[in-house]
N, C-alpha and C positions, 0 to 999 in steps of 0.2 A: 088606436094603433101606436106602435112604437116607432118613432121617427129618429133617424140617425144623421148627424152631420159630421162626416170625416174631414180632416184637414187635407186640402189639396196638395198633391205631390208633384205636379208638373213643374218644370223649370220656371222659376219666378212667378208662380201662380199664387197670389194672395187673396183672390176673391173668395167669398163664402156663399154657399147655397142658401144659408139662412142667417139673417141678421138677428141681433138680440130682440128687436121689435117683432120680427116674424115669429121667433120662438115664443114670445109672450102671448101671441094670439093662438098659436098651436097648442101650447101647454095648458090651455083652459080645458081641453077635452082629450089630450093625448100625452103620452110620455115622450119627452124629447131628450136625446142623448147627444152631447157635443164633445168632440175630441179635444183634449187639452191643448190650449193655445191655437185653436183652429182660426180664430180671428184676430189674434194678437197683433199681427203685422199691420193691420189697418185700424187699430185702436179699439177693437171689440174684445175686451178682456173676459177671462173666465168668470170673473165676478159679475160682469154685466149679464152674461148668459144665465148664471145661477139666479140672479135677481129676477129674471123673467121666467123662471121655472124649469130651467134645464138642469140635467144631471151631467156633470163633467166626468168623462172616462179617460183613462190614461193614454190609450193607443188605438190605432185603426182596427185591429182584430176585435177589440172590445166593442167598438161601435157597430161593426158588422154583425157580431154575434148577438147583440142585444136588440137589433132593429129589424123591423119589417120593411119600412120605407126608407131608402137611402137617398138623401138630397145632396147633390153635388153641383159643381159648375162644369168641369171638364170631364171628358170621357175617362173611364178608369184606365190606368196604365197596367201593364202585365203584372206588376207586383201587387196590384189591388184586385185583379181578376180572381185570384185564388181565394179571396174572402167572400165571393159572391156565389149564390146558389138559387135554385128555383123558389126558395122561400122569400126571396127579396123582390121588392119593387124598386127599380132604380130610375130616378128622375134627374136628368142632367142633359147637357149637350153630348151627343154621341158621335156625330159626324163619321158614321161607319164607313162611308165610301172613301174617306181620306186615308185610312190605314186598314186595308182589307185583312191583313194577317191578324192584327189585334182584334178586329171586329169578329172574325171567326172564332177566336179564342173566347171572346166575351159571350158570344151566342152559345157556345158549348157549355158555359157555366149553368145554363138553364134560367138565368135571371130574366125577369119581366122588365124590359127596358123601354122607357118612354123618353123620347128625344125632344128636348125643347124645340129644336129647329124644324120639326115636322108637325107640330101642333098648329092647327089652322084657325081661321075665324070666318065669320059670315061673308066678309068682303073679299075673301081669298088671300088675305095677308097672313103673315106668320108672326103672331103677337109676342112670342117668347124669343124669337130670333132678332126681332127688330131693335130692341134696346142695345144689344151688343153690336149689331150692324151699324147703327148710328154712331156709336163710339168709335168703331174701327174706321168708319169713313172720315170722321174728324181727325183721328190720329194719323191717318195716311198722309195728310198734308204736313203735319208736324214732323213726322219722321222723314218724309220725302225732302223737305227743306233742309233738315239737319244733315242728311247724307249727300246733299248737293254741295255742301261746304267742301272746299278743297282739302282741308286736313282729314276729312272723313271719306276720302276717295272720290268725291263728286267732281263735277265739271267746274264748280266754283261760281255759282250764280245765286241770286237772291230775288225772290218774288217781290213785287211792289212796283209802283210806277214812279220813275225818276225822270228828271229833265232830259229830254232828247234821247232817252234810251227806250227802245222798243220793249214792250212787256214780254216776259218769258212765257212759254206755253206749257200747259198741263193738259194731258188727255186722260179722260175717265172712260174706261171701256166697261160698259154695263151700268145702267142707270137705275138699279133697284134702290133699296133703302140705304145701303152703304154708299153706293155711287152718288146718290142724291146729296148726302152729307158732304162727300168729297167735292162735289160741284159747288156747294154752298161755301165751303171753306176756300176753294180755289178762287171764287169770285171775291171773297173777302180779302184774300191775300194780294189782290191786284194783278193776278195772272190772266193771260188769255186762255180761256178754257174751251177745250174740244170735248163734246159729249157724244159718245158713240153707243148706239143701242140698236137692236134688231126690230124694236117695236116703233112703228111710225106714230102710233097714238101716244106712246109714252114721251117721245121726243116733242110732239106738239104740246102736250101737257106741261112739260118742263119749260118750253119756250114761253108759254102763257104765264108761268110762275116767275121765271127769272129774266125774261126779256131777251133782247138781242145784243145788248152792249157787251163787248169783250167776251162773247160766248158763241160758239158755233155748234149747231145740232146736225149730226151726221149719221146717216144710215150705216150700220155696222156691217162691213164686208171685209174679207181679207185685204182687198186693195185699199179701202178707206182707212183701215186700221194701220196698215203699213205706212201710208202717206202721213197720217196724223202723228204717229210715234216718231217718224223721222225728223219732225220739227220740234218735238217736245223735250223739255228738260226732265219732266216727271211724268210717268205713266202709271196710272192706278188701274189694276185689274179687279173688277168686282162683279164677276159673273156667278150666278147661283142658280142651280136647278135642284128643286126639292128632292132630297134623299139621294141624289146621284152625284157621281164624280163630276167636277166642273169641266166643261169642254175647254180644250186648249186653243183659245182664240188668238193668242200671240205665239207664233212659232219661233224657233231658233233662227230660221232664215230671216225673219222680220227684224231681229235684233241687229243684224248686220247693217241696217240702214240707220240705226240710232246713233246719236252722238256719243263718243267715248266719254264716260263720266256721267252720263244721264242715269236716272234712277227709275227702277221698276218697283212698285209696291203691289204685292199679290195678296189682296184681302181674301181671295178664294182659297188660300192654301190649306185651310182646315178641311176643305172638300177636295183636296188633291191638287189644287192650283189651276188657274186658267192660263198660265204661261208655261210653255213647253220646257223651259230651262229652270223652272222653279223647283226648289226642294225645301223641306221644312227647316226653319231655323228657330233659335230661341232668343229671349231677351238678353242672355249672356253673350251670344254670338249672333247678332241679328242679320248680318249681311254677308254676301259673297259676291264676287265679280265673275261674270260669264259674258263672253263676247264683248268685253270692255264696258259692260253695263252693270251698275250696282243693283243687286237684287235684295230686297227686304221681304222676307217670307216668314215672319213670326206667326206661329199657329195660334197664339192666344194674345192677339194685339190688345184687346181691352184689359188684359192683365196689367198693362202699364199704368192704368188708373183704377186700381182694384177697389178703392172705397166708393168712388162714383159708380163704377160698374156693378158692385154688389147691391148698392141701394136701388139702382135702376132695374136690375134683374129681379130682385125680390118684389118690387112693386108689381111686376108683370106675372111672376110665377106663383105668388102666395095663394091667390084664389083657386088655382088648380091643385096645389098641394093640399089645401083644406078639403077639396072635393074628394081627392083620392083617400085621404086619411079618414074622412067621415063615412064614405060609402064603400071603401074597398075598391080594388082595381076593376073588377068585373062590372060592378054597378056604376062606377064612375064613368067608365068608357061607354056603357050602354046608354047612359043618360046624356052624354055629350059627344056627338060625332067628331067634334073638333079635337077633343082630348084623345079620342080613339085613334085619330089620324097620327097621333104622336107615338102610338105603340109600334115600336120597330121590331121587337123580339119577345118571345114568350116560350118557356118550356123547351128551349133548344131549337126553336124554329123562327125564321124570319117572318114577320107579319106585315111589313110595309112593302107594297109592290115595287116602288122605285128603289128602295134599298136592296130588295132581292135582285132586281135587274142589275144594279151597280155591282153587287158582290159576285154575281155569276157571269159578268162580262169578261 
């Protein structure tokens, strides 16, 4: 199979769908084409890709024209959609529910789109979403603390335990993979952490893992969320429903009880956001203030650490890329129900029921 790696074009997106090491494994049996300077920003030079068997092509049109399988990190932007057709297999994060107009345009290209975020595993987890969710969860505390600084529009507080000063509070709404990492970082920072989730079993499991010191486990309801965020300096929204737009669990009305200068980080923003007042932002302009609360809603949070993120992503995706390249799309999906669950679109039709529900709502 002919495999193509285009350079990402999203704002401040320097991750790569294939590292030189991954190219080395794929090029043993397949032709691999890499766009010029695709990995330069994170130290992956064209020479490194060539040494592993890749052919370097000048621009994106050349990559798409010469490739059957396109491996990316982020969903194609409108300027990339025009290069796609039914001849292509596209393997990337799609997050179709987060931008319905672009999703419909992408579907109309006829491309066969497999979304990292809906590939499943035997235990019900999402193995290709998990690495980036873990990174986003960790970053949420870093950016949250940064924008709590007074020069950055925050209330002016610092996490950590100091003499005679009560610990500041962090609330994590949604205790999935990203939320769990945010909880871990919150504990490490010395904050008082409130964990809110609708699953009693998940809360009990987290209590067993993290204990009860400086952490509260709360059944998530509109009332409990409002109470928790009213006391918090930092609120992290990390609610995810496979294939669907994230539910708006934090409403505009709730923000009115929050402290001016407190910070919201919406990890769910690439699925539309779990906060009513959220809107997508970029690493160039990551925040805005609404109802006197600082909002951080960057849609590619792991792009802040593109080298780490690329290595982690490739570790997870490479076995699936090999399977698709070796068997072709139809046989690969037929032989692996979990990979088949990643198929979101094919030949101009939506193939994933949750995505179909989200786009038709």
